[in-house]
C-alpha positions in Angstrom: 29.3 19.6 -50.9 29.6 16.0 -49.8 26.6 13.4 -50.0 28.0 12.3 -46.5 26.4 13.4 -43.5 28.7 14.5 -40.3 28.0 11.4 -37.7 25.4 11.8 -34.5 27.4 13.4 -31.9 26.6 11.3 -28.9 25.5 12.5 -25.5 28.1 11.5 -22.5 27.4 8.7 -21.4 27.4 8.6 -17.0 30.5 6.3 -15.9 29.7 4.1 -13.0 31.3 5.1 -10.2 34.3 2.9 -9.5 33.9 0.3 -6.7 31.0 -0.1 -6.4 30.6 -4.0 -6.0 33.7 -3.9 -4.1 31.7 -1.5 -1.8 28.9 -3.4 -1.6 31.0 -6.4 -0.9 33.0 -5.3 2.1 29.5 -3.4 3.7 28.2 -7.0 3.2 30.9 -8.7 4.9 31.0 -6.2 7.5 27.2 -7.0 8.5 27.7 -10.7 8.4 30.4 -10.5 10.8 28.7 -8.0 13.3 25.5 -10.6 12.7 27.9 -13.4 13.8 29.5 -11.6 16.7 25.7 -10.7 18.0 25.0 -14.6 17.2 27.5 -15.9 19.9 26.8 -12.8 22.3 23.1 -11.9 22.0 22.9 -10.4 25.4 26.2 -8.1 24.6 24.9 -7.3 21.5 21.1 -6.1 23.3 23.5 -4.1 25.8 25.8 -2.4 23.4 22.0 -2.0 21.5 20.6 -0.3 24.5 23.9 1.8 24.7 24.2 3.3 21.6 20.9 4.0 21.4 21.0 6.2 24.8 24.1 7.9 23.5 22.2 8.4 20.2 19.2 10.2 22.2 21.5 11.9 24.0 23.5 13.6 21.4 20.4 14.0 19.3 18.5 16.2 22.3 21.6 18.3 23.2 22.4 19.2 19.5 18.4 20.2 19.6 19.0 21.8 22.3 22.1 23.7 21.0 20.0 24.3 17.6 17.1 25.9 19.7 19.8 28.4 21.6 21.2 29.3 18.0 17.4 29.2 16.4 15.7 30.8 19.3 13.1 32.3 17.2 12.2 29.6 15.1 8.4 28.4 15.4 7.5 25.6 17.4 10.2 27.2 20.0 8.2 25.0 22.6 7.3 22.1 20.9 11.3 21.9 20.0 12.6 22.3 23.5 10.5 19.9 24.8 11.5 16.9 22.6 15.5 18.2 23.0 14.8 17.8 26.8 12.7 14.6 26.5 15.6 13.4 24.1 18.1 14.2 26.7 16.8 13.3 29.7 15.6 9.1 28.0 19.4 9.1 26.2 20.9 9.7 29.7 18.5 7.0 31.7 19.0 4.9 28.9 23.0 4.9 30.0 23.0 4.4 33.8 19.6 2.0 33.4 20.8 0.3 30.1 18.8 -3.5 31.2 15.7 -1.6 32.2 15.8 0.5 28.7 16.9 -2.9 26.8 12.6 -3.5 26.9 11.6 -0.5 25.6 14.1 -1.5 23.2 13.0 -4.3 22.2 9.9 -2.7 21.2 11.3 0.0 19.3 13.8 -3.1 17.1 10.6 -5.0 16.6 9.2 -1.5 14.8 12.5 -1.1 13.0 12.4 -4.0 11.6 9.0 -4.3 10.3 9.6 -0.9 9.1 13.4 -2.0 7.3 11.2 -5.1 5.9 8.4 -2.9 4.5 11.0 -0.8 3.0 13.1 -3.9 1.6 10.1 -5.0 0.1 9.3 -2.0 -1.5 12.9 -1.5 -3.3 12.6 -5.1 -4.5 8.9 -4.8 -6.2 9.9 -1.3 -7.7 13.2 -2.9 -9.5 11.5 -6.2 -9.9 11.7 -5.3 -13.7 15.4 -5.3 -14.2 16.6 -8.9 -15.2 20.1 -8.0 -13.4 18.6 -7.6 -10.0 17.7 -10.2 -7.5 14.3 -8.8 -6.6 13.3 -12.2 -5.1 15.9 -12.3 -2.7 15.6 -8.6 -1.8 11.7 -9.5 -0.9 12.7 -12.4 1.2 14.9 -10.9 3.1 12.2 -8.5 3.9 9.6 -10.4 4.5 12.2 -11.7 7.3 12.7 -8.6 9.1 8.9 -7.8 9.0 8.5 -11.9 10.6 11.4 -11.3 13.1 10.1 -7.2 14.1 6.5 -9.2 14.7 7.9 -12.1 16.9 10.2 -9.7 18.9 6.9 -7.6 19.2 4.8 -10.4 20.0 7.3 -12.7 22.4 7.3 -9.8 25.3 7.8 -10.0 28.2 9.2 -13.7 27.2 11.8 -12.3 25.1 13.4 -11.3 27.7 17.1 -10.2 26.9 18.7 -12.2 24.7 16.0 -11.8 21.8 17.1 -8.8 20.6 20.6 -9.7 20.3 19.4 -12.8 18.5 16.8 -11.3 16.1 19.6 -8.7 15.6 22.5 -11.1 14.2 19.8 -12.6 11.8 19.0 -9.3 10.8 22.6 -8.3 10.1 23.3 -11.3 8.7 20.4 -11.3 6.4 21.1 -7.6 5.2 24.8 -8.6 4.5 23.6 -11.9 2.2 21.4 -9.3 0.6 24.4 -6.5 0.0 26.5 -9.8 -1.6 23.6 -10.6 -3.6 23.0 -7.4 -5.4 26.9 -7.0 -5.7 27.2 -8.3 -9.0 24.2 -6.2 -10.2 26.0 -3.2 -9.8 27.7 -1.4 -12.7 31.9 -2.9 -12.8 34.6 0.2 -12.4 
C-alpha cells in the first residue's frame, strides 16, 4: 500500500455565460442611442410611449379575455373579466387619443421612474460588498431616476408633452451608462 493519498476531487466550476460583457455593452449602447434619439425629439418620444403603452394595454386586455374564455371556471371570473374590459377600453382610448392619454402616461411614467430608481438603489446596496461591482454608480442612477420621476409628477400639468420625452431620454441614457459601467464586472467568456 502507498502512503500517498488520492488527490481530492474538485467540484466542477460553473462556466460563465459566454458574451456576458458584450451583451451588457450592446444593450447599454442601444439604451444610450434610444435616449439620444428621444432627447432630440421629446414630443415624438412622448407620443411613441403613449401609443406603445396603449398597444400594450390592448394586448394585455385581449390576452386576458382569451385566457378567461379558456379558463372560465377559475375563481375571480368577474374580476378578471372587469380587468380585461378595462384594459381593452383603456388601450383603445390611448391608441385613438394618444395626446390626452400622454397626461395619464406622465403620471405612470413618473411612478415607474420612482419604482425603477428604488429597485436600482436596492440592487446596488445588495451588491455593495462586491469589490468588482460599481454599486455607487448604480445607486446614483437610481437616485437620478427617483428625482426625475418626482419632478415629472410635481410639474403636472405644466410639464406638458415635452417633459415625459426628455425625462425618458435622460433615464435611457443613464440606464445605458450604468450597463456600460457594469460590463467590466461581468465574467469574461
